[in-house]
DSSP file (Angstrom, degrees, kcal/mol; ACC not computed):
  #  RESIDUE AA STRUCTURE BP1 BP2  ACC     N-H-->O    O-->H-N    N-H-->O    O-->H-N    TCO  KAPPA ALPHA  PHI   PSI    X-CA   Y-CA   Z-CA
    1    1 A M              0   0    0      0, 0.0     3,-0.1     0, 0.0    46,-0.0   0.000 360.0 360.0 360.0  -0.5    5.7   -3.1   -8.6
    2    2 A G        +     0   0    0      1,-0.3     2,-0.4     2,-0.0    44,-0.1   0.642 360.0 110.2  85.5  13.5    8.1   -4.1  -11.3
    3    3 A T        -     0   0    0      1,-0.1    -1,-0.3    41,-0.0    44,-0.1  -0.924  52.9-158.7-121.0 149.2   10.4   -1.1  -11.2
    4    4 A T  S    S+     0   0    0     -2,-0.4     2,-0.9    42,-0.2    -1,-0.1   0.645  79.7  80.8 -94.7 -17.7   14.0   -0.8  -10.1
    5    5 A D        +     0   0    0     41,-0.3    43,-2.6     2,-0.0     2,-0.5  -0.802  61.6 174.3 -91.3 105.0   13.7    3.0   -9.5
    6    6 A V  E     -a   48   0A   0     -2,-0.9     2,-0.4    41,-0.2    43,-0.2  -0.958  11.5-165.5-116.7 126.1   12.0    3.5   -6.1
    7    7 A R  E     -a   49   0A   0     41,-3.3    43,-2.8    -2,-0.5     2,-0.4  -0.936   8.2-148.2-115.9 132.4   11.6    6.9   -4.6
    8    8 A I  E     -a   50   0A   0     -2,-0.4    43,-0.2    41,-0.2    41,-0.0  -0.846  21.1-119.8-102.7 132.1   10.7    7.5   -1.0
    9    9 A D     >  -     0   0    0     41,-2.7     4,-1.9    -2,-0.4     5,-0.1  -0.274  18.6-121.8 -67.0 152.5    8.6   10.6    0.0
   10   10 A V  H  > S+     0   0    0      1,-0.2     4,-2.4     2,-0.2     5,-0.2   0.879 111.9  55.1 -63.2 -39.6   10.1   13.1    2.4
   11   11 A K  H  > S+     0   0    0      1,-0.2     4,-2.1     2,-0.2    -1,-0.2   0.886 107.6  49.3 -64.5 -38.5    7.2   12.6    4.9
   12   12 A L  H  > S+     0   0    0     38,-0.2     4,-2.2     2,-0.2    -1,-0.2   0.916 110.5  50.5 -66.0 -42.6    7.8    8.9    5.0
   13   13 A N  H  X S+     0   0    0     -4,-1.9     4,-1.9     1,-0.2    -2,-0.2   0.907 111.5  47.7 -61.7 -42.4   11.5    9.4    5.7
   14   14 A K  H  X S+     0   0    0     -4,-2.4     4,-0.7     2,-0.2    -1,-0.2   0.873 110.3  53.1 -67.6 -36.7   10.8   11.9    8.5
   15   15 A L  H >< S+     0   0    0     -4,-2.1     3,-0.5     1,-0.2     4,-0.4   0.910 110.5  46.8 -64.0 -42.4    8.2    9.5   10.1
   16   16 A I  H 3< S+     0   0    0     -4,-2.2     3,-0.5     1,-0.2    -2,-0.2   0.893 118.8  40.1 -67.6 -39.7   10.7    6.6   10.1
   17   17 A W  H >< S+     0   0    0     -4,-1.9     3,-1.2     1,-0.2    -1,-0.2   0.435  88.7  96.6 -89.0   0.3   13.5    8.8   11.6
   18   18 A S  T << S+     0   0    0     -4,-0.7    -1,-0.2    -3,-0.5    -2,-0.1   0.821  89.1  40.7 -62.4 -32.8   11.2   10.6   14.0
   19   19 A S  T 3  S-     0   0    0     -3,-0.5     4,-0.4    -4,-0.4    -1,-0.3   0.417 117.8-110.2 -96.7   1.4   12.1    8.3   17.0
   20   20 A G    <   -     0   0    0     -3,-1.2    -1,-0.3     1,-0.2    -2,-0.1  -0.379  41.1 -60.6  98.1-178.6   15.8    8.0   16.2
   21   21 A I  S    S+     0   0    0      1,-0.2     3,-0.3    -2,-0.1    -1,-0.2   0.766 128.3  48.2 -78.0 -25.9   18.0    5.3   15.0
   22   22 A R  S    S+     0   0    0     -3,-0.2     2,-0.6     1,-0.2    -1,-0.2   0.784 109.9  47.7 -90.0 -27.1   17.3    2.9   17.9
   23   23 A S  S    S+     0   0    0     -4,-0.4    -1,-0.2    -6,-0.1    -4,-0.2  -0.660  71.4 175.4-118.5  77.8   13.5    2.9   18.1
   24   24 A V        -     0   0    0     -2,-0.6    -7,-0.1    -3,-0.3    -8,-0.1  -0.571  42.4 -96.6 -77.8 140.8   12.2    2.5   14.6
   25   25 A P        -     0   0    0      0, 0.0     3,-0.1     0, 0.0    -1,-0.1  -0.316  26.3-141.5 -58.5 139.1    8.4    2.2   14.2
   26   26 A R  S    S+     0   0    0      1,-0.2     2,-0.4    -3,-0.1    -2,-0.0   0.900  82.4  21.5 -70.5 -40.8    7.3   -1.4   14.0
   27   27 A R        +     0   0    0      2,-0.0     2,-0.4    -3,-0.0    -1,-0.2  -0.989  60.3 179.6-132.8 138.4    4.6   -0.8   11.4
   28   28 A V        -     0   0    0     -2,-0.4     2,-0.6    -3,-0.1   -16,-0.0  -0.992  24.5-136.3-135.6 128.1    4.1    2.0    8.9
   29   29 A R        -     0   0    0     -2,-0.4    24,-2.6    24,-0.2     2,-0.3  -0.749  34.0-179.1 -86.3 121.3    1.1    2.0    6.5
   30   30 A V  E     -B   52   0A   0     -2,-0.6     2,-0.4    22,-0.3    22,-0.2  -0.804  24.7-144.5-122.1 159.8    2.4    3.0    3.0
   31   31 A R  E     -B   51   0A   0     20,-2.6    20,-2.6    -2,-0.3     2,-0.5  -0.995  13.4-157.1-122.8 129.5    1.0    3.6   -0.4
   32   32 A I  E     -B   50   0A   0     -2,-0.4     2,-0.4    18,-0.2    18,-0.2  -0.936  12.0-175.9-110.4 124.5    3.0    2.6   -3.5
   33   33 A A  E     -B   49   0A   0     16,-2.4    16,-3.2    -2,-0.5     2,-0.6  -0.963  19.6-141.1-121.4 135.9    2.2    4.4   -6.8
   34   34 A R  E     -B   48   0A   0     -2,-0.4     2,-0.3    14,-0.2    14,-0.2  -0.856  29.6-177.5 -96.1 124.3    3.7    3.7  -10.1
   35   35 A R  E     -B   47   0A   0     12,-3.2    12,-2.4    -2,-0.6     2,-0.3  -0.830  29.7-102.9-123.0 157.5    4.3    6.9  -12.1
   36   36 A R  E     -B   46   0A   0     -2,-0.3     2,-0.6    10,-0.2    10,-0.3  -0.596  34.8-124.4 -77.6 139.6    5.6    7.8  -15.5
   37   37 A N        -     0   0    0      8,-3.4     5,-0.1    -2,-0.3    -1,-0.0  -0.764  21.1-170.2 -87.8 119.8    9.2    9.1  -15.6
   38   38 A D        +     0   0    0     -2,-0.6     2,-0.1     3,-0.0    -1,-0.1   0.544  51.2 110.2 -88.6  -7.4    9.3   12.5  -17.3
   39   39 A E    >   -     0   0    0      1,-0.1     3,-0.8     2,-0.1    -2,-0.1  -0.442  64.2-142.8 -70.4 140.5   13.1   12.7  -17.6
   40   40 A E  T 3  S+     0   0    0      1,-0.2    -1,-0.1    -2,-0.1    -3,-0.0   0.889  97.5  43.8 -71.0 -39.4   14.4   12.4  -21.1
   41   41 A D  T 3  S+     0   0    0     -3,-0.0    -1,-0.2     2,-0.0     2,-0.2   0.013  82.8 137.4 -98.4  29.3   17.5   10.3  -20.2
   42   42 A A    <   -     0   0    0     -3,-0.8     3,-0.0     1,-0.1    -5,-0.0  -0.477  52.1-142.5 -76.9 144.4   15.8    7.9  -17.8
   43   43 A K  S    S+     0   0    0     -2,-0.2     2,-0.3     1,-0.1    -1,-0.1   0.879  87.3  32.9 -71.9 -38.5   16.6    4.2  -18.0
   44   44 A E  S    S-     0   0    0      2,-0.1    -1,-0.1     1,-0.1   -41,-0.0  -0.852  70.8-138.2-119.1 154.8   13.0    3.1  -17.3
   45   45 A E  S    S+     0   0    0     -2,-0.3    -8,-3.4    -9,-0.1     2,-0.3   0.667  87.3  49.7 -84.3 -15.8    9.8    4.8  -18.3
   46   46 A L  E     - B   0  36A   0    -10,-0.3   -41,-0.3   -44,-0.1     2,-0.3  -0.882  59.4-176.3-122.5 153.8    8.2    4.1  -14.8
   47   47 A Y  E     - B   0  35A   0    -12,-2.4   -12,-3.2    -2,-0.3     2,-0.5  -0.968  25.1-121.1-141.0 159.2    9.2    4.6  -11.2
   48   48 A S  E     -aB   6  34A   0    -43,-2.6   -41,-3.3    -2,-0.3     2,-0.5  -0.872  19.0-159.4-103.7 131.6    7.6    3.7   -7.9
   49   49 A L  E     -aB   7  33A   0    -16,-3.2   -16,-2.4    -2,-0.5     2,-0.6  -0.950   5.7-158.3-111.3 121.9    6.7    6.5   -5.4
   50   50 A V  E     +aB   8  32A   0    -43,-2.8   -41,-2.7    -2,-0.5     2,-0.3  -0.895  20.4 167.3-105.3 121.2    6.3    5.3   -1.7
   51   51 A T  E     - B   0  31A   0    -20,-2.6   -20,-2.6    -2,-0.6     2,-0.4  -0.800  41.2 -91.8-126.9 168.3    4.3    7.7    0.5
   52   52 A V  E     - B   0  30A   0     -2,-0.3     2,-0.3   -22,-0.2   -22,-0.3  -0.659  39.3-139.5 -79.8 132.5    2.7    7.5    3.9
   53   53 A A        -     0   0    0    -24,-2.6     2,-0.2    -2,-0.4   -24,-0.2  -0.714  23.0-108.1 -91.7 145.5   -1.0    6.4    3.9
   54   54 A E        -     0   0    0     -2,-0.3    -1,-0.1     1,-0.0   -24,-0.0  -0.529  27.8-138.3 -74.5 136.5   -3.5    8.1    6.1
   55   55 A V        -     0   0    0     -2,-0.2     5,-0.1     1,-0.0    -1,-0.0  -0.829  22.0-118.9 -96.3 129.8   -4.7    5.9    9.1
   56   56 A P    >   -     0   0    0      0, 0.0     3,-1.1     0, 0.0    -1,-0.0  -0.248  20.6-116.3 -65.4 157.2   -8.5    6.2    9.8
   57   57 A A  T 3  S+     0   0    0      1,-0.3     3,-0.1     3,-0.0    -2,-0.0   0.776 113.1  61.3 -65.2 -27.2   -9.6    7.5   13.2
   58   58 A E  T 3  S-     0   0    0      1,-0.3    -1,-0.3     2,-0.0     3,-0.2   0.700 112.1-117.9 -73.4 -18.6  -11.1    4.1   14.1
   59   59 A G    <   -     0   0    0     -3,-1.1    -1,-0.3     1,-0.1    -2,-0.0  -0.609  30.6 -67.7 109.5-173.5   -7.8    2.4   13.8
   60   60 A L  S >  S+     0   0    0     -2,-0.2     3,-1.8    -3,-0.1     2,-0.2   0.457  82.0 125.7 -98.1  -3.1   -6.4   -0.4   11.6
   61   61 A K  T 3  S+     0   0    0      1,-0.3     3,-0.1    -3,-0.2    -3,-0.0  -0.383  80.9   9.5 -65.3 128.0   -8.4   -3.3   12.8
   62   62 A G  T 3  S+     0   0    0      1,-0.3    -1,-0.3    -2,-0.2     2,-0.2   0.387  96.4 128.2  87.9  -3.5  -10.3   -5.0   10.0
   63   63 A L    <   +     0   0    0     -3,-1.8    -1,-0.3     1,-0.0     2,-0.2  -0.516  30.5 172.6 -84.7 155.8   -8.5   -3.2    7.2
   64   64 A G        -     0   0    0     -2,-0.2     2,-0.2    -3,-0.1    -1,-0.0  -0.696  42.8 -48.1-141.3-165.3   -6.8   -5.0    4.3
   65   65 A T        -     0   0    0     -2,-0.2     2,-0.4     2,-0.0    -1,-0.0  -0.527  53.4-171.2 -76.1 138.9   -5.1   -4.3    1.0
   66   66 A K        -     0   0    0     -2,-0.2     2,-0.5    -3,-0.0    -3,-0.0  -0.998  20.5-135.1-136.5 130.8   -7.1   -2.0   -1.3
   67   67 A V        -     0   0    0     -2,-0.4     2,-0.4     0, 0.0    -2,-0.0  -0.749  26.5-161.3 -85.7 125.5   -6.4   -1.1   -4.9
   68   68 A V        -     0   0    0     -2,-0.5     2,-0.2     2,-0.0    -2,-0.0  -0.910   7.3-142.3-113.8 133.5   -6.7    2.7   -5.4
   69   69 A D    >   -     0   0    0     -2,-0.4     3,-1.0     1,-0.1     0, 0.0  -0.497  24.8-117.0 -84.6 161.9   -7.2    4.4   -8.8
   70   70 A D  T 3  S+     0   0    0      1,-0.2    -1,-0.1    -2,-0.2    -2,-0.0   0.680 108.1  72.5 -71.2 -17.4   -5.5    7.7   -9.6
   71   71 A T  T 3         0   0    0      1,-0.3    -1,-0.2     0, 0.0    -3,-0.0   0.711 360.0 360.0 -72.8 -19.1   -8.9    9.4   -9.9
   72   72 A E    <         0   0    0     -3,-1.0    -1,-0.3     0, 0.0    -2,-0.1   0.487 360.0 360.0 -79.9 360.0   -9.5    9.2   -6.2
């Protein structure tokens, strides 16, 4: 996403560590959002926030990459 400041959401961290250190999930669907940095002394004006994406009830078959606007 072009930023060096990447922040991982707490829910994503808990999902990855839920099974322990030895059995890490093979696939995790994530959403990456680029946000403005509100801190005054920040090195960059943007940062990337990585969160868990919701999986539809039908499953992941046939899904692909989708660009999402902030308005949704």
